N, C-alpha and C positions, 0 to 999 in steps of 0.2 A: 356852349362854353368853349372858348378857344384854349387849347392846351399850350401852356408856355414851356420853354425848354426845361425849366426847373421841375415842372410837373412830369414831363417825359422821363427825366433822369431819376425821379424818385421811385418809379415802379420797379426797376431792377434792384434798387437798394432794399425795398420792402421784400422783394422776392428772396434776396440773399438772407435777410433777417429771418424769414420763415424757415429756410433751409437749415440755418444754424440752430434755430430754436427747437425744431421738431425732428427733422430728418437726421441730423447728426446724433442726437441721443438715441434714436431708434437704431441707427447703424452700430453704435457702441454696444447697445444691449444685445443686438444680434451676434456681434463678434464674441462677446463674453459668453453667451449661451452656446455658441459653437465650440469655444475652447473647453467649456465644462463638459459638453457631450463628448468631445474627442478624448479628454482625460479619462472619463468614465469608460469609454469604449476600449481605450488602450489598456487600462488597468483592470479590465474585467467587467465592463459595464453590462455585459450580457446577463450578469447575475441580477435577479429580481428579488430584492431583499424581502418584500412583503409576501412573497409566495413560499419562502423557505424558512426553516427553523424547526423548533420542537413540534412534535405531533403527538396526539393521544394515540396510545397503542390500541389497535383494532380489538374490539370486544372478543372476537374469536381467539385472540392470542393471549388474553388475560386469564389468569387462574385465581381462584378465591384464596389460595394458600400463600401466594407471593405478591408483595407490593411492587409497584413500578417506581423505582427510584435508583439513583446512582450509588449503589452500595452492594457489597458482596452478599450474595444470596437472594438478591432481588432481580426482577426483570429489568433489562436495560431500557431506559427511556427511548422512545422512538423519535426520529427526526427525518425531515426531507431537506436535502441540500443538493446543490448543483456542483458537478465536478469541473475541473479546468478544461475538460473536453466537451463540456456542454451537456453531459448526460445528467439526468435527475436520479438521485439515489435515495431510497427509503430504507432505513436500516432494517426494518422488519421484513423486507423482501428477502433477506438472507436467513430467515428462520429456517432451521434445518441444517445450517452450516455453522461451524465454529468461526468466530470473528475476533480478530485482534484489531481494536480501535485505538489508533495512536493520534493523540492531540499534539500538534507541533507548530513551529514557525521557522522561517529561514534564518532569523537573527539568533536563534537559540543554539548555542554551541553543543550542549548534550544531545539535542535533536539531530544535529549533523553527525555526531559521533555514533549514535545508535541506528541511524537510517540504513546503513549497509547491512546490519544484522536483520532488520525487518525485510529488506529486499531478499536476502538469502532465505529467510524463514518462509516467505511467500512462495518461493520456488521449491524449497525442499518439501513443503507440506501441501503442495498443490493437489497431489493425488488423493490426499485425505479430505479434500474439500475445504481446507482452511482459506478464509477470506481475510486479507489484510486491508485495512482502510486507513489512509492518512488523512486526518481532519485538520486542515490548516486554519489557524485563527486569524481572521481579519487582515489578510494580505490579498493582493491582486495577482492576476495571471502573469504580469510582467516580472514578478519576483518568483513565483512558484514554478513556472515552466522551465526556466534555465536551471533551477535547483533540481527538478525532476530529471532533466537530461543529464546533468553532471553525475547524479547518483544512480542512474539507470533504473529509475522507479517505473514499474509497469503495473502496479496495483492502483486502485482508484484513489484519486486525490480530490477531496471535497473541500469546500470553502465555507466557513462559518463567518460570514461578512460582518454581522453585528454582534457576534459573541454570545448569542442566546443559547445555542447548544452547549457551549462551554459552561455557561452559567447553570444550565440544567444538570450538567454532570458535576457541578460543584468543584471546578478545577481550582487547585491551590497554586498551580504553576505549570510550566512546561519543561520537558515533555511529560505527559501523563498517558499511560497505556491501560486500556480496559480489555479484559479477557472474557469473552462471552461464549458460552457453550451453545450447542445446536438447538437447545430449548429456549434460548434467549435469556438465560440466567447468567448474571455476572459471577464468575468464579474467582476472579482476583482483579485488583487494581494496583498498578505500580505507580506510587507517588511518594515523594519525600522532599519537601521544599528546601532549596538552597538559594542563597542570594547571589545573583549575578550583578556584581558592582558596576560592570561596564555599561549594562543596559538598564540598571535599576529596575529589574524585573525579577519576579519569582521564577526560578527554574529548578528542575529536579536533576539529580545525577542520572546519567545515561544508564540504561539497564544493561547488565552483562549478558554475554551470549549464553552462559549456562543457566542463569535465572530465566532468561527469555524462553529457552527451550523447556524448562521445567513448567513454566506457567502455560505454555502452549499445550504440553502434554495433558494438563488438567482439563482442557476443553475439547480435545479430539474425541471422536465418537467412541473410542474404546475406553476412555477415561471413566472413572467411577465417581467423580465429584471431588469435593474438597474445597479449599479456599485459603486465601491469604488475608 
C-alpha cells in the first residue's frame, strides 16, 4: 500500500494525541505527588503517625492497686511519640524521675505565657532529676522549631500529630499540665477551661510561678504525696 501525504501527516497527530491523553495526566499526578511529599517533609513529614500514639503500660510497671488513666492518683497512661529532633520518647522510660508533662500549641496565648516558667523550672530542678516534657498538639516542625528557639526551650518537645495522646489524657483545652511522680503516679493536673474567642478554641489560664513550684514540690523525690 502506498502511503499518501495525508497518511504520513496523520502519524504525528496520533502521537501528539497519545501524549496529551496519557503522558500529560501522569506528569500532573507526579507533580502533585511531589508537592504533597515536599509539604509533609517541610512540615514534619518524618513523623510516622501509625507508629506513634498511646501505648499499653508495660506489665512490670502496673500495680494491682492503681488504675492506668488520666486522673489524680492513677498511673499516667503511656505513649510513644517522636520529638522535633527526631528522637523517639516513651513516657514510661522516665519511670524513676518526676515528670512535668505540658500539653501546648504555638497559637495558645497562655501556653506562651507559661513557657518561660517551665524553661526555668527545668533548669532549676535538673539536679533533682525533674523531667519537663512539652507535648505539642497537631502542629509541625515549621511552627514548633522557631517557637522553641524564641523561648530557649531545651527540654524534649514531642508532637501528638493526630491528637490521640491528648484524647487519652482527656484534655479539655490548652495548656494542660500533668505532674507525675517518680513512681508514675499522677499527683496533680492543672486544667481550667477558658474560651479563647480569637481562635475559637478551649484554652486554660496560664499557671502561675508559685503554683507551678508547689505542684513540682509534690512530685520531687523528697515529697510525701498529696494531690490537687
